[in-house]
C-alpha positions in Angstrom: 51.8 200.5 -16.5 51.2 198.5 -19.5 53.3 197.6 -22.3 52.1 196.8 -25.9 53.0 197.4 -29.4 51.1 199.0 -32.7 50.1 196.3 -34.9 47.9 195.4 -37.8 44.0 193.9 -37.2 45.0 190.7 -37.7 45.0 187.0 -35.8 48.9 187.1 -36.1 49.1 190.6 -34.3 47.5 188.9 -31.2 49.3 185.7 -31.6 52.7 187.2 -31.8 52.0 189.5 -28.9 50.9 186.9 -26.7 54.0 184.9 -27.7 56.0 188.4 -26.9 54.2 188.2 -23.4 52.7 191.8 -24.3 49.5 193.2 -22.8 48.5 194.8 -25.9 48.2 195.9 -29.2 47.5 199.2 -30.6 45.0 199.5 -33.9 45.5 202.8 -36.4 43.3 203.2 -39.2 44.4 206.0 -41.0 43.6 208.2 -44.0 43.0 206.1 -47.0 42.3 202.8 -45.2 38.6 201.4 -44.9 37.0 202.2 -41.9 34.0 200.3 -42.8 35.8 197.1 -43.2 37.5 197.7 -39.6 34.2 198.2 -38.3 32.5 195.2 -40.6 35.1 193.1 -38.9 35.0 194.4 -35.0 33.5 190.9 -34.2 36.6 188.7 -35.2 38.5 191.0 -33.1 36.6 190.8 -30.3 37.4 186.9 -30.7 40.9 187.2 -31.1 41.2 189.6 -28.0 40.0 186.6 -25.9 41.5 183.9 -27.7 45.0 185.1 -26.8 44.4 187.3 -23.7 45.8 190.2 -25.5 43.5 193.6 -25.3 43.3 196.6 -27.7 44.7 199.3 -25.2 44.0 202.6 -28.4 42.4 202.8 -31.6 43.7 206.1 -33.6 43.1 207.7 -37.0 46.0 209.9 -38.4 46.4 212.3 -41.4 42.8 212.7 -42.2 41.1 216.1 -42.6 38.3 217.1 -40.4 37.6 220.7 -40.9 36.7 222.3 -44.2 37.9 225.6 -45.8 34.8 227.4 -43.8 36.0 225.7 -40.5 33.2 223.2 -40.0 33.6 219.9 -39.1 33.4 217.3 -42.0 30.4 215.0 -41.3 31.8 212.1 -43.3 35.0 212.2 -41.1 33.1 212.8 -38.0 31.1 209.7 -38.7 34.1 207.6 -39.4 35.4 208.5 -36.1 32.1 207.4 -34.3 32.5 203.6 -36.0 36.0 203.6 -34.8 34.7 204.7 -31.2 31.9 202.0 -31.7 34.8 199.2 -32.3 36.6 200.7 -29.3 33.7 200.1 -27.2 32.7 196.7 -28.1 36.5 195.9 -27.4 36.5 197.6 -23.9 39.3 199.6 -25.4 39.3 202.9 -23.3 41.2 205.3 -26.0 40.4 207.0 -29.4 43.3 208.9 -30.5 42.9 211.8 -33.3 44.0 215.2 -34.4 42.8 218.0 -36.1 44.1 219.7 -39.2 44.7 223.6 -39.6 43.0 225.7 -41.9 45.2 228.3 -43.3 42.5 230.5 -44.5 41.0 230.9 -40.9 42.9 232.9 -38.0 44.1 231.0 -35.1 41.4 231.8 -33.1 39.0 230.3 -35.5 41.2 227.2 -35.8 40.9 226.4 -32.2 37.3 227.2 -32.2 36.8 224.9 -34.9 38.8 222.3 -33.3 37.3 222.2 -29.7 33.9 221.6 -31.5 35.3 219.0 -33.4 37.0 217.2 -30.1 33.5 218.1 -28.2 31.7 216.3 -30.6 34.1 213.1 -30.1 33.9 213.4 -26.6 30.2 213.8 -26.4 29.7 210.6 -28.6 32.3 208.6 -26.9 31.8 209.3 -23.2 28.5 207.2 -22.8 30.5 204.4 -24.4 33.1 204.2 -21.8 35.9 205.6 -24.5 38.3 208.7 -24.1 39.4 210.9 -26.4 42.8 211.7 -27.1 44.6 214.5 -29.3 48.1 213.6 -30.2 51.4 215.6 -30.5 52.5 214.3 -34.1 52.5 216.9 -36.8 51.0 215.1 -39.3 47.8 217.1 -40.7 47.2 218.2 -37.2 48.2 221.4 -35.5 46.9 220.2 -31.9 50.7 219.2 -30.7 52.4 221.4 -28.2 51.9 223.0 -24.7 50.9 226.5 -26.3 47.9 225.1 -28.1 47.0 222.7 -25.3 46.5 225.5 -23.1 43.7 226.5 -25.2 42.1 223.4 -26.3 42.6 221.0 -23.4 42.1 224.0 -21.0 38.7 224.6 -22.6 38.1 220.7 -22.9 38.7 219.2 -19.4 38.1 215.6 -20.8 40.3 215.8 -23.7 43.4 213.8 -23.3 46.9 213.6 -25.0 48.4 210.7 -26.9 52.4 211.4 -26.2 55.3 210.5 -28.4 58.8 212.2 -27.0 60.1 212.1 -30.4 57.9 214.6 -32.2 58.6 216.9 -29.3 62.5 216.4 -29.7 62.4 216.6 -33.1 60.2 220.2 -33.2 62.8 221.5 -30.8 60.4 221.0 -27.5 61.2 219.6 -24.1 59.4 216.2 -23.4 60.3 215.8 -19.8 59.2 219.6 -19.2 55.8 218.8 -21.3 55.4 215.4 -19.1 55.9 217.3 -16.0 53.3 219.7 -17.2 50.6 217.9 -18.6 51.4 214.3 -17.5 48.3 214.0 -15.7 46.5 214.4 -19.3 48.4 212.0 -20.8 46.1 208.8 -22.0 48.6 207.1 -24.3 52.0 207.0 -24.8 53.9 206.0 -28.0 57.6 204.5 -27.5 59.3 205.5 -30.8 63.1 206.1 -30.7 64.6 209.3 -31.8 68.4 210.1 -33.0 69.2 213.7 -33.8 72.8 214.6 -35.0 74.0 218.3 -35.7 70.4 219.1 -35.2 69.6 216.6 -38.5 66.7 214.1 -37.4 68.9 210.7 -38.5 66.6 208.1 -37.8 64.4 206.6 -35.4 65.9 203.5 -33.8 64.1 201.1 -31.3 63.3 202.8 -28.3 66.4 201.7 -25.8 68.7 202.6 -28.9 68.3 206.3 -29.0 68.7 209.6 -27.6 65.9 209.7 -25.4 65.8 209.6 -21.5 63.6 206.9 -21.2 64.5 206.1 -17.4 63.5 209.9 -16.7 60.7 209.6 -18.7 59.2 206.7 -17.2 60.1 208.1 -14.0 58.2 211.3 -14.7 55.1 209.2 -16.0 55.4 207.5 -12.7 55.2 210.8 -10.7 52.3 211.9 -12.8 50.3 209.1 -11.6 50.3 207.5 -15.1 48.9 203.6 -15.2 48.4 203.5 -18.9 49.5 201.8 -22.1 53.4 202.3 -23.5 53.1 201.6 -27.1 56.1 200.4 -29.0 56.0 201.9 -32.5 58.5 200.2 -35.1 59.3 203.4 -37.4 62.5 203.0 -38.9 63.4 202.7 -42.2 66.6 201.1 -41.6 65.3 198.6 -38.7 63.0 196.0 -40.7 63.0 192.7 -41.4 65.2 190.5 -39.2 67.0 193.3 -37.6 63.5 194.9 -36.6 62.5 192.2 -34.9 65.3 192.1 -33.0 65.2 195.9 -32.6 61.6 195.5 -31.0 62.7 192.2 -29.1 65.5 194.8 -27.4 62.9 197.3 -26.6 60.5 195.0 -25.0 63.3 193.9 -22.4 64.4 197.4 -22.0 61.2 198.9 -21.2 60.3 195.9 -18.9 63.4 196.6 -16.7 61.9 200.1 -16.3 58.4 199.2 -16.0 59.0 196.2 -13.9 
């Protein structure tokens, strides 16, 4: 397994990852961010990757509407995903992450059928370019986030992987260890985000290793499932910011390095 961090598409991100002795960075180009500009600057990313010896392990897009009210795939959004897949291919980044929104006006069956159409289009475009497609288990503008829907959509699409984050399972009453045992062979990428729950209430997302997640068991389960992909640190706390945030990231790096050797 390799250790990295979610970062911005800048020279400093590659430089900082190199200085922290990480293996990769992860790039996210979410709703409201300029996909065209990101695509235009792809050669610069290739240059920094080579200069600092830092890979780009995953590129993702969160919070976007993929399906219209009739359940049709929105072509403009699909083209943005294609552009990001193109950048992933040029960077030799093997994973693109996407969710799919739920359309309230349609049945669950129709939503699943439309999501299959959307992910199928991504898979068909990405496969010849050497890029795998993963759904994510975050709930933000996405309903493809739990084992029940995975049975349908991933059960049908054998080439669709999963980007997994234990905190999302914990916050919504799931069993992240059982989900890893059952679905870990479909995991393409992992987010390391801490989670802290007291009396059923979400308190904070502290640095991984300073939270309640059983990271030792989780990493051991990943090994049992043959996982060899990326573990991507996700700083997400409104409390752990500034110098405290940097200290938290450094703690997670040292903590995880002891687990993955």
